[in-house]
Structure formats: C-alpha cells, structure tokens
NUFI-499199 format. One line per 5 residues: their letters; for each residue z, x, y of N, C-alpha, C, CB. Coordinates in Angstrom, 3 decimals, padded with zeros to 6 digits, always signed. Atoms other than C-alpha are relative to their C-alpha. Glycine has a CB too. Example, Ala and Ser with C-alpha at 12.3 -4.5 7.8 and 13.67 -1.06 7.14 Angstrom:
# NUFI-499199
as) +000.000,+000.890,-001.190,+007.800,+012.300,-004.500,+000.000,+000.900,+001.200,+001.246,-000.992,+000.027; -000.060,-000.820,-001.190,+007.140,+013.670,-001.060,+000.730,-000.770,+001.090,-001.415,+000.414,+000.462
***
This chain:
# NUFI-499199
mdfmt) +000.294,+000.617,-001.280,+009.175,-006.751,-022.694,-000.735,-001.313,-000.283,-000.850,+000.956,+000.920; +000.670,+001.282,+000.186,+008.180,-010.401,-022.479,-001.187,-000.126,+000.953,+000.987,-001.161,+000.216; +001.213,+000.198,-000.797,+005.028,-011.810,-020.900,+000.306,-000.114,+001.489,-000.737,-001.245,-000.469; -000.299,+000.223,-001.419,+006.680,-012.877,-017.659,+000.465,+001.282,+000.690,+001.069,-001.083,+000.148; -000.416,-001.282,-000.587,+008.312,-009.484,-017.075,-001.210,+000.890,+000.232,+001.022,+000.717,-000.912
amdva) +001.229,-000.789,-000.171,+004.958,-007.793,-017.633,-000.796,-000.509,+001.195,-000.868,-000.052,-001.279; +000.701,+000.576,-001.163,+003.402,-010.201,-015.105,+000.704,+000.382,+001.294,-000.085,-001.540,-000.121; -000.761,-000.374,-001.200,+006.195,-009.430,-012.625,-000.282,+001.448,+000.402,+001.508,-000.196,-000.239; +000.293,-001.411,-000.286,+005.547,-005.684,-012.924,-001.397,+000.130,+000.599,+000.119,+000.861,-001.288; +001.379,-000.083,-000.494,+001.790,-006.119,-012.455,-000.128,-000.624,+001.387,-000.962,-000.694,-000.977
ssglk) +000.115,+000.646,-001.314,+002.213,-008.520,-009.530,+000.675,+000.824,+001.095,+000.612,-001.403,-000.044; -000.614,-000.864,-001.017,+004.575,-006.121,-007.757,-000.963,+001.111,+000.402,+001.326,+000.604,-000.523; +001.013,-001.005,-000.312,+001.844,-003.493,-008.014,-001.119,-000.559,+000.848,-000.567,+000.576,-001.268; +001.054,+000.640,-000.800,-000.746,-005.925,-006.659,+000.439,-000.180,+001.453,-000.377,-001.363,-000.605; -000.511,+000.192,-001.368,+001.434,-006.731,-003.641,+000.070,+001.325,+000.755,+001.394,-000.655,-000.034
adray) -000.111,-001.314,-000.647,+002.097,-003.054,-002.916,-001.376,+000.565,+000.339,+000.762,+000.982,-000.906; +001.361,-000.501,-000.258,-001.584,-002.131,-003.233,-000.661,-000.755,+001.146,-000.863,-000.116,-001.264; +000.567,+000.785,-001.100,-002.579,-004.968,-000.906,+000.559,+000.489,+001.338,+000.301,-001.511,-000.192; -000.612,-000.502,-001.236,-000.097,-003.741,+001.723,-000.567,+001.374,+000.363,+001.537,+000.079,-000.150; +000.536,-001.339,-000.228,-001.378,-000.179,+001.309,-001.427,-000.079,+000.552,+000.026,+000.821,-001.307
mnvis) +001.377,+000.151,-000.485,-005.010,-001.272,+001.765,-000.034,-000.570,+001.417,-000.801,-000.905,-000.945; -000.058,+000.537,-001.360,-004.062,-003.284,+004.864,+000.311,+001.101,+001.013,+001.054,-001.113,+000.091; -000.358,-001.092,-000.917,-002.454,-000.213,+006.473,-001.156,+000.991,+000.122,+001.281,+000.729,-000.489; +001.153,-000.908,-000.054,-005.428,+001.987,+005.550,-001.095,-000.603,+000.878,-000.546,+000.288,-001.429; +001.014,+000.670,-000.822,-007.778,-000.581,+007.091,+000.367,+000.060,+001.474,-000.171,-001.462,-000.438
mnlan) -000.464,-000.072,-001.383,-005.662,-000.621,+010.242,-000.238,+001.400,+000.566,+001.497,-000.372,+000.090; +000.228,-001.378,-000.447,-005.843,+003.175,+010.453,-001.477,+000.258,+000.269,+000.520,+000.993,-001.044; +001.437,-000.207,-000.188,-009.622,+003.182,+010.010,-000.517,-000.743,+001.227,-000.766,-000.452,-001.242; +000.465,+000.794,-001.142,-010.118,+000.433,+012.583,+000.431,+000.611,+001.326,+000.523,-001.428,-000.102; -000.529,-000.557,-001.244,-008.061,+002.341,+015.159,-000.170,+001.507,+000.108,+001.451,-000.343,+000.128
akttk) +000.189,-001.454,+000.014,-009.359,+005.861,+014.502,-000.360,+000.563,+001.371,-001.079,+000.369,-000.991; +000.397,-000.474,-001.334,-010.709,+006.099,+018.062,+000.740,-000.749,+001.120,-001.517,-000.159,+000.184; -000.745,+000.763,-001.007,-008.139,+003.915,+019.872,+000.858,+000.943,+000.836,+000.884,-001.084,-000.670; -000.727,-000.904,-000.897,-006.846,+005.795,+022.903,+001.074,-000.711,+000.813,-000.968,+000.682,+000.937; -001.003,+000.732,-000.780,-004.790,+003.027,+024.475,+000.409,-001.256,-000.778,-000.554,-000.378,+001.422
taggg) -000.536,+001.173,+000.691,-002.536,+000.456,+022.807,+000.814,-000.828,+000.985,+000.871,+000.416,-001.225; -000.812,+000.863,-000.864,-000.476,-002.396,+024.223,+001.310,+000.684,+000.377,+000.287,-001.341,-000.697; -001.240,-000.723,-000.283,+002.593,-000.151,+023.983,-000.220,+001.247,+000.842,+000.674,+000.380,-001.288; +000.317,-001.203,-000.767,+000.814,+002.615,+025.883,-000.261,+001.174,-000.924,+001.135,+000.336,+000.969; +000.337,-001.169,+000.802,-000.686,+005.808,+024.533,-000.970,-000.334,-001.107,+001.243,+000.609,-000.583
ayqrk) +000.969,+000.154,+001.085,-003.018,+006.346,+021.621,+000.666,-000.621,-001.228,-000.627,+001.362,-000.364; -000.465,+000.569,+001.274,-002.702,+004.565,+018.291,+000.595,+001.116,-000.847,-001.169,-000.715,-000.765; -000.593,-000.969,+000.924,-000.431,+006.357,+015.820,-000.283,-000.430,-001.423,+001.526,+000.139,+000.232; +000.288,+000.274,+001.402,-001.471,+006.592,+012.192,+001.255,-000.521,-000.688,-000.525,+001.267,-000.711; -001.112,+000.583,+000.734,+000.701,+004.546,+009.839,-000.109,+000.341,-001.480,+000.042,-001.522,+000.199
svvme) -000.068,-000.243,+001.438,+001.803,+005.167,+006.266,+000.918,-001.042,-000.629,+000.505,+001.446,-000.305; -000.819,+000.958,+000.738,+003.313,+002.893,+003.621,+001.019,+000.762,-000.828,-000.876,-000.913,-000.903; -001.054,-000.584,+000.816,+006.627,+003.754,+001.998,+000.267,-000.957,-001.153,+001.303,+000.269,+000.838; -000.219,+000.806,+001.198,+006.896,+002.484,-001.582,+001.101,+000.639,-000.838,-001.310,-000.142,-000.826; -000.986,-000.514,+000.937,+009.680,+002.790,-004.122,+000.121,-000.945,-001.191,+001.366,+000.184,+000.691
tadvt) -000.178,+000.837,+001.174,+010.577,+001.507,-007.546,+001.009,-001.099,+000.299,+000.454,+000.839,-001.207; -000.895,+001.137,-000.217,+012.326,-001.844,-007.728,+000.145,-000.777,-001.301,-000.530,-000.923,+001.135; -000.206,+000.873,+001.148,+013.810,-004.138,-010.315,-000.905,-001.217,+000.145,+001.495,-000.426,-000.123; +000.885,+001.159,-000.034,+011.561,-007.030,-011.261,+000.679,-001.250,-000.553,-001.270,+000.290,-000.785; -000.705,+001.140,+000.588,+014.212,-009.317,-012.678,+001.206,-000.397,+000.832,+000.438,+000.323,-001.423
spfdk) -001.172,+000.511,-000.705,+017.120,-011.387,-011.437,+001.275,+000.623,-000.580,+000.059,-001.547,-000.090; -001.257,-000.539,+000.542,+020.777,-010.337,-011.846,+000.385,-000.636,-001.345,+001.129,-000.213,+001.005; -000.296,+000.645,+001.275,+021.135,-012.896,-014.660,-000.793,+000.650,-001.126,-000.310,-001.500,+000.071; +000.830,-000.651,+001.013,+018.244,-011.316,-016.521,+000.564,+001.366,-000.377,-001.440,+000.146,+000.502; -000.553,-001.322,+000.270,+019.916,-007.910,-016.187,+001.140,-000.080,-001.010,+000.487,+000.648,+001.298
amwds) -001.115,+000.157,+000.930,+022.972,-009.181,-018.041,-000.488,-000.244,-001.425,+000.901,-001.146,+000.446; +000.526,+000.345,+001.315,+020.768,-010.319,-020.913,-000.887,+001.093,-000.604,-000.779,-001.281,+000.092; +000.880,-001.060,+000.488,+018.745,-007.102,-021.259,+000.614,+000.762,-001.155,-000.335,+000.958,+001.116; -000.458,-000.946,+001.006,+018.951,-004.884,-024.256,-000.380,+001.403,+000.486,-000.625,-000.315,-001.417; +000.212,-001.383,-000.445,+018.656,-001.098,-024.116,-001.487,+000.317,+000.230,+000.580,+000.972,-001.030
qnrdi) +001.417,-000.277,-000.178,+014.826,-001.209,-024.359,-000.534,-000.513,+001.333,-000.786,-000.610,-001.129; +000.517,+000.616,-001.225,+014.407,-003.349,-021.233,+000.644,+000.519,+001.279,+000.188,-001.475,-000.072; -000.738,-000.419,-001.193,+016.782,-001.581,-018.849,-000.815,+000.870,+000.958,+001.231,+000.747,-000.414; +000.758,-000.935,-000.845,+014.228,+000.923,-017.540,-001.288,-000.587,+000.551,-000.323,+001.241,-000.779; +001.230,+000.614,-000.495,+011.499,-001.572,-016.629,+000.110,-000.175,+001.513,-000.267,-001.371,-000.701
kgvtv) -000.004,+000.053,-001.465,+010.673,-001.227,-012.941,-001.372,-000.409,+000.513,+000.411,+001.364,+000.597; +001.232,+000.291,-000.721,+008.069,-002.522,-010.553,-000.023,+000.879,+001.234,-000.110,-001.517,+000.377; +000.091,-000.748,-001.246,+007.202,-001.309,-007.083,+000.173,-000.970,+001.161,-001.355,+000.763,+000.104; -000.124,+000.812,-001.203,+008.035,-002.595,-003.640,-000.321,+000.855,+001.226,+001.424,-000.610,+000.110; +000.274,-000.691,-001.258,+006.985,-001.694,-000.116,+001.275,-000.056,+000.831,-001.220,-000.645,+000.769
rgvvl) -001.223,-000.070,-000.811,+010.037,-000.519,+001.832,-000.302,-000.086,+001.487,+000.756,+001.289,-000.294; +000.346,+000.102,-001.411,+008.179,-000.367,+005.096,-001.251,+000.775,+000.342,+001.137,+000.481,+000.846; +001.144,-000.729,-000.546,+005.405,+000.977,+007.225,+000.563,+000.906,+001.079,-001.124,-000.975,+000.571; -000.541,-000.981,-000.943,+006.228,+004.151,+009.133,-001.126,+000.659,+000.786,+000.828,+001.067,-000.741; +000.958,-000.725,-000.825,+004.479,+006.014,+011.921,-000.102,+001.438,-000.480,+000.405,-000.048,+001.488
dkrpm) +000.253,-001.381,+000.398,+002.919,+009.315,+010.950,+000.399,+000.915,+001.149,-001.497,+000.212,-000.392; -000.480,-000.936,-001.019,+004.334,+012.310,+012.803,-001.047,+001.034,+000.426,+001.220,+000.713,-000.512; +001.043,-000.952,-000.384,+001.008,+014.114,+013.188,-000.204,-000.027,+001.513,-001.327,-000.317,-000.730; +000.282,-000.013,-001.444,+000.296,+015.255,+016.733,-001.387,-000.579,+000.280,+000.102,+001.441,+000.564; +001.299,+000.558,-000.407,-002.567,+013.640,+018.617,-001.037,+001.117,+000.125,+000.128,-000.770,+001.347
klvye) +001.105,-000.930,-000.216,-005.975,+015.329,+018.751,-000.382,-000.082,+001.473,-001.231,-000.328,-000.934; +000.420,-000.035,-001.398,-006.801,+016.395,+022.284,-001.459,+000.417,+000.064,+000.889,+000.968,+000.832; +001.438,-000.246,-000.124,-010.515,+016.196,+023.062,-000.336,+000.042,+001.487,-000.845,-001.105,-000.748; +000.373,-000.151,-001.404,-011.970,+017.409,+026.341,-001.110,-000.986,+000.347,-000.448,+001.451,+000.297; +000.946,+001.016,-000.475,-013.661,+014.370,+027.924,+000.429,-000.407,+001.413,-000.044,-001.255,-000.972
pghpd) -000.497,+000.260,-001.351,-013.083,+014.502,+031.682,-000.438,-001.345,+000.591,-000.449,+001.096,+000.903; +000.472,+001.273,-000.541,-015.079,+011.295,+032.357,+000.627,-001.213,-000.664,-001.483,-000.082,-000.134; -000.609,+001.110,+000.737,-013.044,+009.165,+029.910,+001.112,-000.632,+000.842,+000.560,+000.488,-001.369; -001.034,+000.647,-000.814,-010.789,+006.556,+031.585,+001.431,+000.332,-000.421,-000.188,-001.481,-000.049; -001.351,-000.337,+000.463,-007.806,+007.665,+029.448,+000.265,+001.504,+000.005,+000.217,-000.547,-001.397
ankeg) -000.185,-001.451,-000.062,-008.209,+011.387,+030.179,+001.192,+000.341,+000.886,-001.276,+000.692,+000.527; -001.121,-000.457,-000.831,-005.170,+013.254,+031.510,-000.532,+000.842,+001.164,+001.022,+000.822,-000.850; +000.400,-000.757,-001.192,-005.226,+015.441,+034.625,-000.908,+001.180,-000.334,+001.232,+000.499,+000.732; +000.829,-001.139,+000.411,-006.771,+018.343,+032.692,-001.324,-000.445,-000.612,+000.758,+000.866,-000.997; +001.247,+000.514,+000.559,-009.552,+016.088,+031.323,+000.031,-000.220,-001.506,-001.104,+000.931,+000.327
yvayp) -000.112,+000.176,+001.448,-008.218,+015.787,+027.759,+000.422,-001.432,-000.339,+001.008,+001.008,-000.589; -000.327,+001.339,+000.495,-008.076,+012.490,+025.875,+000.741,+000.161,-001.322,-001.294,-000.887,-000.176; -000.780,-000.042,+001.239,-005.433,+011.973,+023.161,-000.543,-001.050,-000.969,+001.518,-000.239,+000.285; +000.487,+000.871,+001.066,-006.981,+010.530,+019.996,+000.973,+000.079,-001.178,-001.449,+000.401,-000.440; -000.849,-000.087,+001.199,-005.041,+009.612,+016.854,-000.595,+000.982,-000.995,+000.169,-001.391,-000.659
dinvi) +000.465,-000.971,+000.986,-005.241,+012.293,+014.177,-000.230,-000.716,-001.327,+001.023,+001.166,-000.167; +000.352,+000.758,+001.195,-006.925,+010.074,+011.597,-001.265,+000.619,-000.590,-000.207,-001.524,+000.325; +001.119,-000.584,+000.716,-009.184,+011.758,+009.067,-000.640,-001.119,-000.821,+000.456,+001.206,-000.910; +000.687,+001.117,+000.656,-011.708,+009.147,+007.941,-000.193,+000.279,-001.489,-001.360,-000.263,+000.670; +000.180,-000.347,+001.411,-012.375,+011.001,+004.671,+001.306,-000.188,-000.765,-000.500,+001.452,-000.144
eemtn) -001.317,+000.180,+000.634,-008.655,+011.065,+003.854,+000.324,-001.483,-000.171,+001.103,+000.688,+000.836; -000.292,+001.432,+000.068,-008.316,+007.363,+004.645,-000.873,-000.695,-001.045,-000.207,-000.650,+001.374; +000.892,+000.597,+000.990,-011.355,+006.447,+002.534,+000.427,+000.398,-001.423,-001.462,+000.432,+000.265; -000.506,-000.432,+001.300,-009.950,+008.503,-000.356,+001.244,-000.804,-000.369,+000.318,+001.514,+000.011; -001.194,+000.819,+000.239,-006.621,+006.688,+000.001,-000.386,-001.432,-000.366,+000.913,+000.001,+001.242
mmvaq) +000.432,+001.367,+000.293,-008.475,+003.377,+000.001,-000.577,-000.094,-001.413,-001.044,-000.468,+001.034; +000.540,+000.019,+001.363,-010.334,+004.281,-003.205,+001.130,+000.058,-001.028,-000.975,+001.179,-000.212; -001.151,-000.073,+000.902,-007.027,+005.205,-004.866,+000.706,-001.349,-000.068,+000.984,+001.096,+000.460; -000.654,+001.312,-000.038,-005.452,+001.927,-003.741,-000.853,-001.046,-000.705,+000.270,-000.431,+001.454; +000.900,+000.951,+000.654,-008.506,-000.005,-004.925,+000.057,+000.156,-001.514,-001.441,+000.191,+000.497
rsyea) -000.067,-000.230,+001.451,-008.402,+001.614,-008.375,+001.346,-000.462,-000.557,-000.223,+001.497,-000.324; -001.318,+000.463,+000.431,-004.687,+000.916,-008.630,+000.042,-001.520,-000.049,+001.093,+000.531,+000.937; +000.060,+001.465,-000.039,-005.279,-002.711,-007.638,-000.789,-000.510,-001.209,-000.652,-000.495,+001.330; +000.815,+000.408,+001.142,-008.032,-003.010,-010.254,+000.750,+000.181,-001.319,-001.304,+000.795,-000.029; -000.780,-000.223,+001.223,-005.721,-001.528,-012.920,+001.045,-001.101,-000.174,+000.684,+001.388,+000.037
nvqsv) -000.992,+001.078,+000.083,-003.058,-004.111,-012.084,-000.662,-001.335,-000.339,+000.773,-000.119,+001.323; +000.735,+001.220,+000.350,-005.645,-006.911,-012.251,-000.335,+000.010,-001.488,-001.297,-000.129,+000.847; +000.288,-000.113,+001.429,-006.694,-005.636,-015.683,+001.253,-000.256,-000.838,-000.571,+001.386,-000.318; -001.261,+000.260,+000.697,-003.032,-005.692,-016.738,+000.279,-001.493,-000.061,+001.162,+000.729,+000.691; -000.224,+001.449,-000.034,-002.714,-009.323,-015.640,-000.951,-000.691,-000.970,-000.191,-000.557,+001.437
qaiks) +000.965,+000.619,+000.915,-005.886,-010.221,-017.555,+000.365,+000.262,-001.460,-001.411,+000.522,+000.286; -000.415,-000.310,+001.373,-004.626,-008.453,-020.692,+001.220,-000.831,-000.393,+000.312,+001.508,-000.147; -001.198,+000.801,+000.269,-001.282,-010.255,-020.432,-000.393,-001.450,-000.261,+000.998,+000.084,+001.184; +000.468,+001.373,+000.204,-003.046,-013.600,-020.066,-000.684,-000.142,-001.356,-000.963,-000.414,+001.126; +000.698,+000.039,+001.276,-005.225,-012.814,-023.079,+000.999,+000.030,-001.162,-000.985,+001.176,-000.107
mftka) -001.017,-000.063,+001.062,-002.204,-011.851,-025.217,+000.775,-001.307,-000.084,+000.970,+001.172,+000.244; -000.736,+001.267,-000.022,-000.364,-014.997,-024.138,-000.836,-001.113,-000.635,+000.387,-000.380,+001.451; +000.889,+001.012,+000.568,-003.376,-017.173,-025.019,-000.103,+000.155,-001.519,-001.396,+000.095,+000.639; +000.076,-000.242,+001.447,-003.674,-015.531,-028.444,+001.309,-000.355,-000.676,-000.358,+001.463,-000.289; -001.306,+000.338,+000.586,+000.054,-015.951,-029.075,+000.151,-001.517,-000.105,+001.158,+000.600,+000.849
vsigr) -000.064,+001.455,+000.034,-000.202,-019.652,-028.224,-000.902,-000.539,-001.095,-000.393,-000.594,+001.358; +000.936,+000.483,+001.021,-003.226,-020.089,-030.507,+000.508,+000.283,-001.409,-001.371,+000.642,+000.195; -000.585,-000.284,+001.322,-001.339,-018.488,-033.412,+000.959,-001.111,-000.402,+000.735,+001.363,+000.003; -000.984,+001.043,+000.263,+001.321,-021.191,-033.106,-000.603,-001.350,-000.320,+000.897,-000.138,+001.163; +000.629,+001.310,+000.250,-001.204,-024.012,-033.527,-000.210,-000.268,-001.441,-001.304,-000.102,+000.699
***
C-alpha cells in the first residue's frame, strides 16, 4: 500500500466518524423534543456505514493481488430508528394527547454518550494513522536526500 492509499483509508474513516458524531449530537440535542416541524416527536437517527473502495477505476486496473482487498468506509445514509416513542403521563404539557400522555423520543443518553465515546476513539485512531503516515513519508523523503 502506498502513502496516498493509506491516507485515503484514514480520511474515509475520519469523514464517517464525523458524520456519526454529528448524528449522535443531534440525538442528544433532541432527547426531549416533543414537536418537530414535520409534526410529532423527534425520531432517533442512526448512521449506516459500509466498506467502500478508496481508489479510482484506473487504480484498480493497476493493483496487484496484495492491494485488491484495501477498503475504506463510507456513510450510506442516515436512517430513522424504529423504536417506539416513550409515553410519559404529563396532562399539563401542551403536547399531551387526550389521555394526558406526551410522546418523547426513546433516546437513552447513556447509550448516546457511549456511542460518542466510541466514535471519538475511532476518530482519534484515524488521526494517529494520518500522523504516522506523514511521519513515514517525511522519513522516506529524508532518506532520499
């Protein structure tokens, strides 16, 4: 694997982790949102990621057998979670139904914070990869002097 391919893999991870942290932040910010512009309570969102090629079609033609399995990650989309809403009895709330229950999004703050810590550690690992790649590239250039 060359330096640029390694950078492409690490940068794909950085982009995916950033998207994941943005969605987690959105979930945390809307944990108590009972009314959205579309009507109804906020629905928790999740990020769908999958492996992806990090090179162009031309690069694929030039690969040898060792480079064919190199993959990065990409965000395929953000999907709505199918969890049912939490119904809380609050008859005085302006968004309460006829029985006095308010529909809150089923967002577990502990789960979201754990997801954020995982995304943060993954982001930090990708940053460390970029720094190691830069260091190796600098040393390779200095050898040629």
